[in-house]
Backbone bond lengths (Angstrom), bond angles and torsions (degrees), N, CA, C in turn:
res aa  C-N    CA-C-N  psi(-1)  N-CA   C-N-CA  omega(-1)  CA-C   N-CA-C  phi
1 M - - - 1.453 - - 1.505 108.52 -
2 P 1.327 120.80 129.13 1.524 121.49 178.47 1.449 107.39 -61.97
3 A 1.387 115.87 148.82 1.373 124.34 178.73 1.526 116.02 -57.24
4 H 1.353 111.56 -35.95 1.548 117.89 -179.62 1.492 113.41 -66.88
5 W 1.313 117.22 -17.38 1.437 121.33 176.94 1.523 112.66 -77.39
6 L 1.410 118.63 -23.08 1.425 122.60 -179.98 1.463 113.45 -72.23
7 P 1.389 114.12 144.51 1.461 115.02 -178.79 1.538 111.18 -66.56
8 T 1.359 110.92 145.04 1.504 116.95 -175.39 1.587 110.15 -114.21
9 T 1.311 115.62 12.18 1.467 120.41 -174.32 1.545 107.73 -103.08
10 G 1.227 124.83 14.71 1.472 122.82 -174.61 1.494 116.51 80.69
11 T 1.266 118.97 13.04 1.424 123.93 -177.34 1.571 109.14 -107.71
12 D 1.303 116.10 161.59 1.429 120.07 176.14 1.545 107.80 -89.29
13 M 1.322 117.78 -173.64 1.492 119.07 -174.62 1.492 114.83 -69.92
14 T 1.386 115.39 -10.46 1.509 116.88 174.88 1.543 110.40 -92.92
15 G 1.326 116.74 -3.80 1.482 117.78 -178.21 1.537 113.00 92.72
16 V 1.335 116.85 0.40 1.471 119.50 -179.32 1.545 108.96 -93.38
17 T 1.310 114.68 135.80 1.462 117.18 177.35 1.474 108.09 -79.08
18 P 1.381 117.85 121.53 1.476 124.11 -177.81 1.601 104.62 -61.32
19 R 1.338 110.30 141.68 1.426 120.19 174.82 1.467 113.20 -92.16
20 K 1.366 120.24 129.35 1.416 121.39 -177.67 1.529 110.18 -97.83
21 L 1.215 119.46 156.50 1.491 127.68 -176.82 1.496 106.26 -78.37
22 P 1.388 119.43 117.41 1.480 120.51 174.72 1.554 109.17 -69.85
23 L 1.326 114.14 154.22 1.413 122.04 -178.72 1.506 114.76 -55.33
24 D 1.330 114.13 -40.46 1.468 120.30 -179.96 1.531 114.46 -68.50
25 A 1.373 118.55 -13.21 1.446 124.94 177.67 1.538 111.68 -93.00
26 M 1.307 117.24 -4.83 1.486 123.29 -174.19 1.608 108.93 -61.05
27 P 1.301 121.48 -45.06 1.422 117.83 -179.75 1.531 113.06 -63.63
28 A 1.317 121.39 -36.65 1.401 125.77 174.61 1.502 110.68 -65.06
29 A 1.290 119.48 -37.51 1.466 125.41 178.43 1.471 111.93 -64.02
30 V 1.360 115.15 -45.02 1.462 120.84 177.44 1.503 113.32 -64.48
31 A 1.338 115.14 -39.35 1.483 122.27 176.06 1.540 111.40 -62.59
32 T 1.303 114.62 -40.32 1.472 120.23 176.93 1.441 112.39 -66.52
33 I 1.296 119.77 -41.15 1.532 122.90 176.62 1.580 107.12 -68.64
34 T 1.274 122.32 -36.45 1.435 118.70 179.46 1.456 108.63 -71.29
35 A 1.316 123.45 -38.90 1.489 125.91 178.22 1.487 106.64 -63.66
36 W 1.307 120.39 -41.03 1.505 122.64 178.31 1.516 111.76 -61.72
37 Q 1.325 115.76 -41.07 1.477 118.46 179.00 1.485 113.04 -69.96
38 Q 1.361 119.36 -30.35 1.349 121.84 -176.99 1.614 112.76 -84.25
39 A 1.296 112.86 -26.28 1.481 118.72 -180.00 1.564 108.70 -133.60
40 P 1.340 116.96 75.98 1.489 119.12 -171.25 1.562 110.23 -62.04
41 G 1.322 118.48 -25.66 1.511 118.31 -174.62 1.493 110.07 -79.84
42 Q 1.291 120.16 -15.12 1.491 120.10 178.37 1.489 114.80 -83.84
43 P 1.300 122.70 138.02 1.478 121.47 178.30 1.482 110.95 -69.65
44 P 1.295 117.74 127.91 1.491 122.03 179.11 1.548 111.99 -69.38
45 V 1.306 112.45 143.20 1.419 124.78 -176.95 1.606 108.60 -94.98
46 C 1.323 114.53 130.64 1.447 122.30 -177.71 1.563 107.77 -61.80
47 P 1.288 121.44 132.47 1.446 121.87 179.64 1.591 111.88 -74.89
48 L 1.325 117.44 -10.11 1.483 121.47 -179.10 1.570 109.06 -97.43
49 C 1.279 114.59 -59.27 1.463 119.17 -171.84 1.466 114.46 -101.42
50 R 1.319 122.13 -9.76 1.394 132.87 179.69 1.552 113.57 69.03
51 A 1.255 117.66 12.64 1.464 123.57 177.95 1.584 110.46 -69.59
52 K 1.221 120.87 153.51 1.507 122.57 171.08 1.432 110.77 -94.57
53 A 1.375 115.39 53.69 1.462 125.33 -178.22 1.499 108.76 -125.99
54 L 1.333 119.98 21.04 1.412 122.39 179.66 1.553 113.46 -86.25
55 T 1.381 115.77 136.28 1.409 118.35 175.57 1.535 105.27 -113.66
56 I 1.329 117.98 129.99 1.517 125.71 177.50 1.471 109.02 -111.84
57 V 1.317 118.40 128.81 1.467 122.42 169.22 1.383 110.19 -118.11
58 D 1.346 117.79 123.97 1.433 124.59 179.10 1.454 112.10 -83.61
59 R 1.377 118.56 112.22 1.469 122.41 -178.87 1.470 111.58 -114.92
60 S 1.335 119.32 22.83 1.415 128.04 -170.51 1.550 111.84 -62.81
61 A 1.278 115.81 149.14 1.401 126.49 176.99 1.545 109.69 -112.81
62 R 1.318 115.81 66.08 1.514 118.37 -170.73 1.470 109.60 -67.24
63 P 1.330 119.69 150.81 1.396 128.24 4.58 1.575 113.23 -90.42
64 Y 1.273 119.32 14.25 1.446 121.15 -168.63 1.543 116.62 -95.03
65 T 1.341 112.82 -45.38 1.544 117.00 -174.62 1.476 109.36 -136.04
66 A 1.392 112.64 136.07 1.452 119.58 169.58 1.485 107.75 -96.07
67 W 1.326 119.50 129.60 1.380 125.56 -175.67 1.505 112.40 -142.40
68 F 1.263 115.69 115.90 1.469 124.99 -177.44 1.443 118.97 -122.68
69 A 1.281 120.72 134.26 1.451 123.69 177.35 1.552 106.19 -99.52
70 L 1.310 114.91 127.21 1.436 121.47 178.52 1.492 112.91 -113.88
71 S 1.335 120.75 132.60 1.434 124.23 175.16 1.513 112.61 -145.42
72 C 1.374 117.52 135.39 1.366 120.36 -178.02 1.522 108.68 -121.07
73 G 1.324 114.15 131.36 1.415 117.84 178.46 1.515 117.11 -76.13
74 T 1.342 114.90 -13.08 1.467 120.29 -177.19 1.511 111.24 -93.29
75 C 1.301 121.66 -51.08 1.438 124.20 -177.53 1.509 114.99 -97.84
76 G 1.346 118.69 -8.98 1.514 120.03 -178.13 1.464 114.63 88.49
77 L 1.360 122.03 3.38 1.461 119.62 -179.05 1.533 109.45 -55.00
78 D 1.246 116.09 134.64 1.496 121.02 175.85 1.477 107.10 -154.62
79 D 1.308 113.10 97.25 1.544 120.87 -174.61 1.517 109.99 -153.36
80 T 1.348 113.18 172.80 1.456 118.43 176.84 1.485 107.20 -127.62
81 I 1.270 116.55 149.86 1.484 127.71 173.65 1.472 110.75 -118.32
82 T 1.275 118.17 129.06 1.509 121.82 174.45 1.449 112.71 -136.92
83 Y 1.305 119.50 139.86 1.430 124.12 178.31 1.466 106.81 -152.59
84 A 1.421 111.53 154.72 1.478 119.41 176.59 1.453 117.01 -69.06
85 M 1.289 120.95 135.71 1.434 124.23 175.47 1.511 108.76 -90.27
86 G 1.280 116.43 173.26 1.369 120.97 -179.76 1.557 121.68 -78.94
87 G 1.344 116.26 32.07 1.404 122.42 -178.05 1.502 113.58 -71.18
88 T 1.293 116.72 160.50 1.507 117.54 -179.08 1.503 108.32 -93.73
89 A 1.346 112.48 140.19 1.456 119.53 -179.49 1.473 112.27 -67.31
90 T 1.286 118.38 140.19 1.492 123.22 -175.58 1.466 108.11 -112.45
91 S 1.302 116.28 141.09 1.436 117.59 176.31 1.519 107.32 -102.62
92 W 1.330 118.98 135.09 1.407 127.39 -177.30 1.554 110.23 -99.59
93 S 1.360 115.73 4.16 1.470 113.39 -179.60 1.519 115.24 -96.06
């Protein structure tokens, strides 16, 4: 799809403005990801609206970075979370 067809008003292709995760919801989001990892058969709960409509995509680059895409079909959450993992720093020199 050509770039000029994409919305330029901060909306997605459906015309809905994606909702970002506020900083104060970060602990709940990390807890949701942890619960999802420990019980993959259970539907994850959205950290914003508490609906069981959350989709989590693991895009991590282990062992260095945890990176998760979160989207909720109920409240419109569409954001990513990334944080450093406990990997050892490597020297390239």
